N, C-alpha and C positions, 0 to 999 in steps of 0.2 A: 634448818640451816643455822649455823653458828653466827653469833653476833659479830665476832671477829675471827678471821681465819689466821691472821698473822698480826703480831703486836705492832708491826710497822704501819698498820692501818690507823693507829692512834697518832695522827699527824697534825692535828690542830690544837692550839693551846687555848684553853678556856680558864676563866677566873671565877671563883665562887665568891660572891660579895654579900654583904648584909647592909641594909639601909636602916638607920636608926633615927628616930625623931629627936630633935634637939631638946635639951632641958633648960630650965632657967626661965628668965622673964620673957624670952622670945623663943617659944618652942617650935616656931614655923620652920626653922632651919633643919635640914636633914644632913646626916653624916654618912658617907659611904665608906665602909670598912672592907678592905680586901682580906678575905680569910685564907685562901690558898689558891694555887693554880695547879692544873693537871693537864695531861694529854688526853685528847678525845677524838672520836670519829663522829663527824656530823653527817646525819642521814636525813635528807629532805624527803618530802612526800612525793610519791609517784602519782601519776594521773588518776589511777584507780582510787588511791587514798583520798585525794582531793575531792573526788566525786562522793565517796562514801562518808566523809567527815563534814560535808557541807551542812551548816546549821547546827553542828554539835560543839561541845566544848573543845574538841580536838581539831577544829577548823583552823588552818594556818599554823599548825604546830610543826616543830622540828624535833627529831630524836637525836639525842647526844649520848653516845656510848662511852663510858669511862670505866676505869678499873673499880671494882667493888670496894676495896680497902683504900680509904683516903685518910688524910691527916685529921679530918674532922667528919663527924656524921653530917650528911646533907639532909636538910629539911625543906618543906615547901615555903617556909618564910624567907629563905635565901633566894638570891638572884644569880643568874649566870651572865657573865659578860664575855662576849665573843665578837671579835672584829669591831670593837667600839660600841656595840649595841648591847642593851640589857634585855634579858629574857626572864619572865616569871616561870617558875617550875610548876607545871600543871600536874604532873604525875611522876613519881619515883618508882621504877620497876626494878627491884633488886633481883639478883640471881640467887635464888634460895637453894638450888641444887649444887652448883659448883663454886659459888662465891667468887667468880672471876671478874665478871663485868656487870655493870648496872646500866639501865637506860633512864635518862632524864628526858621527859617529854616537856618541851619548853615552848613558850609563846612570847613573841615580842611585846615589850612593855608599851610601845607606841599605841 
C-alpha cells in the first residue's frame, strides 16, 4: 500500500526546529531555531498498533509522511513542531526505492 495515493493528502503544515543550548555566562537558556516548514500527512496509530507497541520505544508515537527531498537533511537531533506541540524524532524511514516520501516516527516531548 503506498504511503500517499495523492499529493493532496499532504494537508498539514509541520515545522522542523532545532533547540540549541545557550552559550556564555548563563548557558541554561535554550534557543529554538526554525529550520523550515513543509506539508505532511499525519498518521496516528490504529488500535492494533497501540496494543503491539505497548512497552516499546514506539509506544505513543505518530507517523508523519513528508516529501523525501527537503530544504535541509533531517536528523534525529531536530524536533518537529505541529499544532503548537513539539515532537522528538524517534526514527527516520527514507524511501530508498523511489525517493518520493519519507516517514518520520515522532513522539511528543511532554
